[in-house]
LUMMAR-829611 format. One line per 3 residues: number of its first residue (from 0); their letters; for each residue z, y, x of N, C-alpha, C. Coordinates in steps of 0.05 Angstrom, whole numbers, plus 5000, padded with zeros to 4 digits. Layout:
% residues N
NUM) A) Z/Y/X/Z/Y/X/Z/Y/X  ...
% end
This chain:
% residues 290
0) MVL) 0595/0687/8290/0592/0702/8315/0614/0694/8335  0607/0687/8359/0626/0681/8380/0638/0707/8390  0665/0708/8393/0678/0732/8402/0684/0729/8432
3) LHV) 0675/0747/8448/0679/0747/8477/0699/0769/8484  0721/0760/8497/0740/0779/8508/0732/0782/8537  0719/0805/8544/0708/0809/8571/0730/0820/8589
6) KRG) 0733/0808/8612/0752/0817/8632/0738/0821/8659  0749/0838/8675/0741/0841/8704/0766/0834/8720  0766/0811/8733/0791/0802/8745/0811/0794/8724
9) DES) 0835/0804/8726/0856/0799/8705/0858/0822/8685  0841/0842/8688/0843/0866/8671/0824/0864/8647  0835/0868/8623/0819/0868/8599/0800/0892/8599
12) QFL) 0776/0888/8588/0756/0910/8587/0749/0916/8558  0737/0897/8544/0729/0902/8516/0723/0876/8502  0719/0877/8476/0711/0855/8460/0681/0858/8452
15) LQA) 0667/0835/8450/0639/0835/8444/0633/0811/8427  0616/0814/8407/0608/0792/8390/0579/0785/8395  0573/0758/8394/0546/0749/8398/0542/0722/8384
18) PGS) 0519/0717/8372/0514/0691/8360/0514/0669/8381  0521/0645/8373/0521/0623/8392/0494/0616/8403  0473/0624/8388/0445/0618/8396/0434/0638/8416
21) TEL) 0451/0658/8424/0441/0679/8442/0435/0667/8470  0412/0676/8481/0405/0669/8508/0424/0683/8527  0434/0668/8547/0454/0680/8565/0442/0701/8583
24) EEL) 0416/0700/8587/0402/0721/8602/0406/0748/8588  0401/0747/8561/0404/0771/8545/0433/0780/8542  0451/0760/8539/0479/0766/8535/0491/0778/8561
27) TVQ) 0485/0768/8584/0495/0778/8609/0487/0806/8614  0462/0813/8608/0452/0840/8611/0466/0859/8592  0471/0849/8567/0485/0865/8547/0513/0871/8555
30) VAR) 0527/0851/8565/0555/0855/8574/0556/0875/8598  0537/0872/8617/0536/0889/8640/0530/0918/8632  0513/0922/8612/0506/0949/8603/0531/0963/8590
33) VYN) 0545/0948/8573/0569/0959/8561/0590/0965/8582  0593/0947/8600/0613/0950/8622/0607/0975/8638  0582/0978/8648/0574/1001/8664/0574/1027/8647
36) GRL) 0567/1024/8621/0568/1048/8604/0596/1059/8601  0615/1041/8598/0643/1050/8596/0652/1064/8622  0643/1054/8645/0649/1067/8670/0637/1095/8672
39) KVQ) 0613/1097/8661/0599/1124/8661/0615/1144/8644  0624/1134/8621/0640/1152/8604/0666/1160/8618  0679/1142/8631/0704/1148/8646/0699/1168/8668
42) RLC) 0677/1165/8683/0670/1184/8704/0665/1212/8693  0650/1213/8670/0644/1238/8658/0670/1252/8648  0687/1237/8636/0712/1248/8625/0729/1260/8648
45) SEM) 0729/1246/8671/0744/1256/8694/0733/1282/8704  0706/1283/8707/0694/1308/8717/0696/1331/8697  0694/1324/8671/0696/1345/8650/0724/1357/8649
48) EEL) 0744/1341/8655/0771/1352/8656/0773/1373/8678  0760/1368/8701/0759/1387/8723/0742/1411/8715  0720/1406/8700/0703/1428/8690/0719/1447/8672
51) AEH) 0736/1436/8655/0751/1453/8637/0772/1469/8651  0781/1459/8674/0803/1473/8689/0792/1493/8710  0769/1486/8723/0760/1502/8746/0731/1510/8745
54) GIF) 0717/1505/8723/0689/1514/8722/0669/1495/8735  0645/1505/8740/0623/1488/8750/0626/1481/8780  0610/1462/8788/0609/1454/8816/0597/1476/8834
57) LPP) 0608/1478/8858/0597/1496/8878/0573/1483/8891  0554/1499/8903/0532/1487/8918/0544/1470/8941  0530/1448/8948/0541/1430/8969/0548/1445/8995
60) NMQ) 0532/1466/9002/0538/1480/9027/0561/1499/9026  0573/1502/9002/0596/1520/8999/0622/1505/8993  0620/1479/8988/0644/1464/8981/0663/1461/9005
63) GLT) 0688/1465/9000/0709/1462/9020/0712/1486/9039  0696/1507/9035/0698/1531/9052/0717/1551/9040  0730/1567/9056/0747/1588/9047/0730/1612/9040
66) DDQ) 0742/1632/9026/0727/1656/9018/0717/1671/9043  0733/1671/9064/0725/1685/9088/0701/1671/9101  0701/1645/9101/0679/1630/9113/0653/1634/9097
69) IEE) 0656/1635/9071/0632/1640/9054/0621/1667/9059  0639/1687/9061/0630/1714/9066/0617/1717/9094  0629/1703/9114/0619/1705/9141/0591/1692/9143
72) LKL) 0587/1669/9129/0562/1656/9129/0541/1667/9110  0550/1687/9094/0533/1701/9074/0521/1681/9054  0538/1663/9044/0529/1644/9024/0533/1656/8996
75) KDE) 0516/1648/8978/0517/1659/8951/0513/1636/8931  0529/1636/8910/0527/1616/8889/0510/1628/8867  0483/1622/8868/0465/1633/8849/0468/1621/8821
78) WGE) 0474/1595/8821/0477/1582/8795/0503/1590/8781  0522/1599/8797/0547/1608/8785/0543/1633/8768  0524/1649/8775/0518/1673/8759/0503/1667/8734
81) RCV) 0487/1645/8734/0472/1638/8710/0489/1621/8690  0504/1602/8701/0519/1583/8684/0546/1595/8677  0546/1613/8658/0571/1625/8649/0580/1612/8623
84) PSG) 0606/1604/8621/0615/1591/8596/0615/1610/8572  0611/1599/8548/0612/1615/8524/0639/1630/8521  0637/1655/8513/0662/1671/8509/0673/1682/8534
87) GAV) 0659/1679/8556/0669/1690/8582/0685/1670/8597  0689/1677/8623/0704/1659/8641/0732/1670/8647  0749/1651/8654/0776/1658/8663/0779/1646/8691
90) FKK) 0786/1663/8711/0787/1653/8739/0812/1636/8743  0807/1612/8754/0828/1593/8761/0819/1578/8786  0829/1586/8808/0819/1576/8834/0823/1546/8837
93) DDI) 0802/1533/8848/0803/1504/8853/0814/1501/8882  0838/1489/8884/0850/1486/8911/0834/1467/8929  0819/1448/8916/0804/1429/8932/0778/1443/8943
96) GRR) 0769/1463/8929/0745/1477/8938/0719/1464/8930  0720/1449/8907/0695/1437/8897/0682/1453/8875  0698/1468/8861/0687/1484/8838/0692/1513/8842
99) NGQ) 0677/1530/8827/0677/1559/8832/0700/1574/8819  0717/1561/8804/0741/1574/8793/0736/1590/8767  0711/1592/8758/0704/1607/8734/0707/1588/8710
102) APN) 0731/1584/8701/0737/1565/8680/0731/1576/8652  0725/1559/8632/0722/1569/8605/0748/1580/8594  0745/1597/8573/0770/1608/8560/0784/1586/8545
105) EKM) 0807/1592/8535/0825/1572/8523/0811/1557/8499  0796/1572/8483/0783/1560/8459/0762/1539/8468  0745/1547/8488/0725/1529/8497/0737/1505/8513
108) KQV) 0759/1511/8526/0773/1489/8541/0783/1468/8521  0793/1476/8498/0802/1457/8478/0779/1441/8467  0755/1453/8465/0732/1438/8455/0726/1415/8474
111) LKK) 0726/1421/8500/0721/1400/8520/0743/1378/8519  0768/1387/8519/0790/1368/8520/0791/1350/8495  0786/1361/8472/0786/1345/8447/0764/1324/8448
114) TIE) 0740/1333/8457/0718/1314/8459/0723/1292/8479  0736/1299/8501/0743/1279/8522/0762/1258/8510  0782/1267/8495/0801/1248/8483/0787/1229/8463
117) EAK) 0768/1240/8447/0754/1224/8428/0736/1203/8442  0723/1212/8464/0706/1193/8479/0722/1171/8492  0745/1179/8503/0763/1159/8515/0773/1138/8495
120) AII) 0778/1148/8470/0788/1130/8449/0767/1109/8442  0741/1117/8442/0720/1099/8434/0718/1076/8454  0720/1081/8480/0717/1060/8500/0743/1050/8511
123) SKK) 0765/1057/8498/0792/1050/8508/0796/1020/8508  0813/1011/8527/0820/0983/8529/0839/0975/8506  0850/0995/8492/0867/0989/8469/0851/0978/8446
126) QVE) 0825/0981/8447/0808/0970/8426/0810/0939/8426  0817/0928/8449/0821/0899/8450/0844/0891/8433  0867/0905/8436/0891/0900/8420/0886/0904/8390
129) AGV) 0869/0923/8384/0863/0929/8356/0842/0910/8345  0829/0894/8362/0809/0875/8352/0783/0888/8346  0777/0911/8358/0752/0926/8354/0732/0919/8376
132) CVT) 0708/0910/8368/0687/0904/8387/0673/0930/8396  0667/0932/8421/0653/0955/8432/0624/0948/8436  0606/0964/8425/0577/0959/8428/0565/0981/8445
135) MEM) 0539/0977/8452/0525/0997/8468/0521/1022/8451  0518/1019/8425/0515/1042/8407/0540/1060/8408  0564/1048/8409/0589/1063/8411/0590/1078/8438
138) VKD) 0581/1065/8459/0581/1078/8485/0562/1102/8485  0538/1098/8473/0519/1120/8472/0530/1143/8455  0544/1136/8433/0556/1156/8416/0577/1173/8432
141) ALD) 0592/1160/8449/0612/1174/8466/0598/1193/8485  0576/1183/8497/0560/1200/8516/0548/1224/8501  0538/1219/8477/0526/1241/8462/0547/1262/8454
144) QLR) 0571/1254/8448/0592/1273/8442/0599/1290/8466  0601/1277/8489/0607/1292/8514/0584/1311/8521  0560/1302/8517/0537/1320/8523/0537/1344/8504
147) GAV) 0543/1339/8479/0544/1361/8459/0565/1381/8466  0588/1372/8474/0610/1390/8481/0603/1408/8505  0590/1396/8525/0581/1412/8549/0561/1433/8541
150) MIV) 0542/1425/8522/0522/1445/8513/0534/1468/8498  0556/1462/8483/0569/1483/8468/0583/1503/8487  0597/1492/8507/0612/1509/8525/0593/1523/8546
153) YPM) 0573/1508/8554/0554/1519/8574/0526/1518/8562  0519/1537/8545/0492/1536/8532/0469/1540/8552  0475/1552/8575/0454/1556/8596/0452/1531/8614
156) GLP) 0467/1511/8609/0466/1487/8624/0483/1488/8649  0482/1466/8665/0498/1463/8689/0479/1462/8713  0488/1468/8737/0471/1467/8761/0461/1438/8765
159) PYD) 0437/1436/8777/0425/1409/8781/0442/1391/8799  0459/1403/8816/0476/1387/8834/0503/1380/8822  0509/1390/8798/0535/1384/8785/0536/1355/8777
162) PIR) 0557/1340/8784/0558/1311/8778/0557/1305/8748  0565/1324/8731/0564/1319/8702/0534/1318/8693  0519/1338/8702/0490/1339/8695/0476/1314/8707
165) MEF) 0483/1307/8731/0470/1284/8744/0477/1258/8729  0501/1256/8718/0508/1233/8702/0492/1231/8677  0489/1254/8663/0473/1255/8638/0444/1248/8643
168) ENK) 0434/1256/8667/0406/1251/8673/0402/1224/8688  0424/1209/8691/0423/1183/8705/0413/1186/8734  0421/1208/8747/0413/1213/8775/0437/1212/8793
171) EDL) 0460/1202/8783/0485/1202/8799/0482/1185/8824  0494/1195/8846/0494/1180/8871/0523/1171/8877  0527/1145/8873/0554/1134/8876/0558/1119/8902
174) SGT) 0539/1121/8920/0540/1107/8945/0564/1117/8962  0579/1097/8972/0602/1104/8989/0627/1112/8974  0627/1109/8948/0650/1117/8931/0662/1092/8919
177) QAG) 0688/1094/8910/0701/1073/8896/0688/1067/8869  0679/1089/8856/0665/1086/8831/0640/1069/8834  0626/1072/8857/0602/1056/8861/0608/1026/8864
180) LNV) 0632/1020/8875/0639/0992/8879/0645/0978/8852  0654/0994/8833/0661/0982/8806/0636/0976/8790  0614/0989/8795/0589/0985/8780/0577/0958/8787
183) IKE) 0568/0943/8767/0554/0918/8771/0526/0920/8761  0507/0915/8779/0478/0916/8772/0473/0894/8751  0456/0901/8732/0449/0881/8711/0437/0856/8722
186) SEA) 0420/0859/8742/0407/0836/8754/0425/0818/8770  0449/0829/8778/0468/0814/8795/0493/0807/8780  0494/0812/8754/0518/0806/8739/0519/0776/8732
189) QLW) 0544/0765/8732/0549/0738/8724/0572/0737/8705  0570/0718/8686/0592/0713/8667/0604/0686/8674  0631/0685/8673/0646/0660/8679/0664/0655/8655
192) WAA) 0667/0629/8649/0686/0621/8628/0696/0593/8635  0722/0589/8634/0735/0564/8640/0727/0554/8667  0726/0572/8687/0720/0565/8715/0691/0555/8718
195) KEL) 0674/0561/8698/0646/0553/8700/0628/0578/8697  0607/0579/8713/0588/0601/8710/0570/0596/8686  0567/0617/8669/0549/0615/8646/0521/0621/8657
198) RRT) 0505/0601/8663/0479/0605/8675/0460/0618/8656  0444/0636/8666/0426/0653/8650/0404/0636/8637  0398/0613/8647/0376/0597/8637/0384/0582/8611
201) KKL) 0410/0583/8604/0419/0568/8581/0427/0587/8558  0435/0574/8536/0445/0589/8513/0476/0589/8513  0488/0607/8498/0517/0608/8496/0528/0583/8483
204) SDY) 0514/0572/8463/0523/0548/8449/0523/0523/8467  0508/0524/8489/0509/0501/8508/0536/0498/8521  0551/0520/8522/0578/0519/8534/0601/0519/8514
207) VGK) 0598/0534/8493/0621/0537/8474/0617/0521/8448  0594/0507/8445/0589/0492/8421/0577/0509/8399  0575/0497/8376/0561/0511/8354/0581/0524/8334
210) NEK) 0607/0523/8340/0626/0536/8323/0625/0567/8327  0616/0581/8306/0612/0610/8308/0638/0625/8307  0660/0612/8303/0686/0626/8302/0702/0623/8328
213) TKI) 0687/0614/8349/0700/0610/8375/0707/0637/8388  0729/0638/8402/0737/0661/8418/0741/0652/8447  0727/0665/8466/0730/0658/8494/0736/0682/8510
216) IAK) 0748/0677/8534/0753/0698/8553/0732/0696/8575  0713/0715/8575/0691/0715/8594/0697/0736/8616  0693/0728/8640/0698/0746/8663/0671/0754/8675
219) IQQ) 0667/0780/8678/0643/0790/8690/0647/0794/8720  0627/0786/8736/0630/0785/8764/0604/0792/8778  0605/0804/8801/0582/0809/8817/0572/0783/8830
222) RGQ) 0546/0778/8831/0536/0754/8844/0544/0754/8873  0553/0731/8882/0560/0729/8910/0590/0733/8916  0605/0741/8895/0634/0745/8898/0650/0719/8893
225) GAP) 0636/0698/8885/0650/0673/8880/0662/0672/8852  0676/0650/8846/0688/0647/8820/0713/0664/8818  0717/0677/8795/0741/0693/8791/0766/0675/8787
228) ARE) 0789/0686/8790/0814/0671/8787/0816/0661/8759  0828/0637/8756/0831/0626/8729/0853/0641/8714  0852/0639/8688/0872/0652/8671/0899/0638/8674
231) PII) 0921/0653/8676/0947/0641/8678/0954/0626/8653  0971/0605/8656/0979/0589/8632/0995/0606/8612  1012/0623/8623/1027/0641/8606/1022/0670/8615
234) SSE) 1024/0688/8597/1019/0716/8604/1042/0728/8620  1037/0751/8632/1058/0763/8648/1082/0771/8631  1077/0779/8606/1099/0786/8588/1116/0761/8581
237) EQK) 1102/0739/8575/1117/0714/8569/1133/0705/8594  1121/0708/8617/1135/0700/8642/1160/0717/8646  1159/0743/8640/1183/0760/8642/1204/0751/8623
240) QLM) 1197/0745/8598/1216/0736/8578/1229/0709/8586  1213/0691/8598/1223/0665/8607/1243/0669/8629  1237/0686/8649/1255/0691/8671/1280/0704/8662
243) LFY) 1278/0722/8642/1302/0735/8631/1320/0715/8617  1308/0696/8602/1323/0676/8588/1339/0658/8608  1325/0649/8629/1339/0632/8649/1360/0648/8664
246) HRR) 1356/0673/8669/1376/0689/8683/1401/0691/8666  1397/0697/8639/1420/0698/8621/1435/0672/8619  1419/0650/8619/1432/0623/8617/1448/0617/8642
249) QEE) 1438/0625/8666/1453/0620/8690/1478/0636/8691  1477/0661/8681/1501/0678/8680/1522/0666/8661  1512/0655/8639/1531/0643/8620/1545/0619/8631
252) LKR) 1529/0602/8644/1541/0578/8657/1560/0585/8679  1554/0607/8694/1571/0616/8715/1598/0625/8704  1597/0640/8682/1622/0649/8669/1639/0626/8659
255) LEE) 1626/0605/8648/1640/0582/8638/1654/0567/8661  1641/0565/8684/1653/0552/8707/1678/0567/8717  1676/0593/8716/1698/0609/8727/1722/0611/8707
258) NDD) 1717/0604/8682/1738/0606/8661/1754/0581/8660  1778/0580/8674/1795/0557/8674/1820/0561/8656  1819/0580/8639/1842/0587/8622/1846/0564/8602
261) DTC) 1871/0553/8600/1876/0532/8581/1895/0541/8559  1897/0567/8554/1914/0577/8532/1904/0568/8505  1879/0559/8504/1869/0549/8478/1884/0524/8468
264) LNS) 1898/0510/8487/1912/0486/8479/1936/0492/8461  1945/0518/8461/1968/0526/8444/1959/0533/8416  1933/0532/8411/1922/0540/8385/1929/0518/8365
267) PWA) 1932/0525/8339/1938/0505/8318/1918/0482/8316  1893/0489/8320/1872/0468/8318/1874/0447/8341  1888/0454/8363/1891/0436/8385/1916/0418/8383
270) DNT) 1932/0421/8362/1956/0405/8359/1949/0378/8347  1953/0356/8363/1945/0330/8353/1966/0318/8334  1989/0331/8329/2009/0321/8310/2008/0337/8284
273) ALK) 1989/0355/8281/1989/0373/8258/1985/0357/8232  1967/0337/8233/1962/0321/8208/1986/0306/8199  2001/0294/8219/2025/0279/8212/2046/0297/8200
276) RHF) 2051/0320/8211/2072/0338/8200/2063/0349/8173  2037/0351/8169/2028/0360/8142/2035/0341/8120  2031/0315/8125/2037/0295/8105/2067/0291/8101
279) HGV) 2083/0296/8122/2112/0293/8120/2125/0318/8108  2109/0338/8103/2119/0362/8091/2136/0379/8109  2133/0376/8134/2149/0392/8152/2132/0413/8167
282) KDI) 2113/0422/8153/2094/0441/8165/2107/0469/8164  2103/0484/8185/2112/0512/8187/2143/0515/8183  2158/0496/8193/2188/0498/8191/2198/0513/8216
285) KWR) 2214/0534/8210/2225/0550/8232/2255/0546/8233  2266/0542/8257/2294/0538/8261/2307/0563/8272  2329/0571/8260/2344/0594/8270/2373/0591/8264
288) PR) 2391/0601/8280/2421/0598/8274/2429/0614/8249  2449/0603/8235/2459/0617/8211/2479/0639/8220
% end
């Protein structure tokens, strides 16, 4: 199995294994799905952290309004009365004005937070350092865990306009957001390796050979964005160590240049007549008056 270290730009994303005989059309779609799936998990974790702190989303026409404005306009949060967390709610006002402030109690909050940490660990970039490959099944497992935690805390469900529910139903609208720019459509995804585009019409072995133990760094890119930057010859950590070594060397040479002390010439090892006096037996003779 060929091991692919997938990156976006210079940032590591995940590891993926594929046979050398894999069609690049299939492989590119698989990489894009895992990549986008990880982004979905990250978006859900971010929103669920807010859910644990401040409760469900307010209706769009009530977001950002003060209590006085809501009362003046006679607006009512009907879904807020239905979607009550298990064990009752604890009021914690959302300063941004996006959520209704009816947060879950401490026990239910810990259920959400624990599940969020577990889901983050599954799709974490640290899996690259650990040598663990991330598959679509692992991404789906993380999504199922998050969905289960929300159902436990909110058995009546979430409002249809809540971004968490929209993510689970694949109805999220990311247009005009930074998160939307990070998503790569499967039909527009490209893989690059060694400054060459891995064309979908070929097989992986056409580029990396038939050695199934090959490891490559593949960069995923949106079509039309051009070739990604090449990998640096040395890593940033190695570059730091190299610069530190040369800095220490320069400081050492500078100290040697400034050190003009010749007191070392009075040392015994610097005496060029020491050998002669040793053989004449006049070593360590001290003269003093009687």
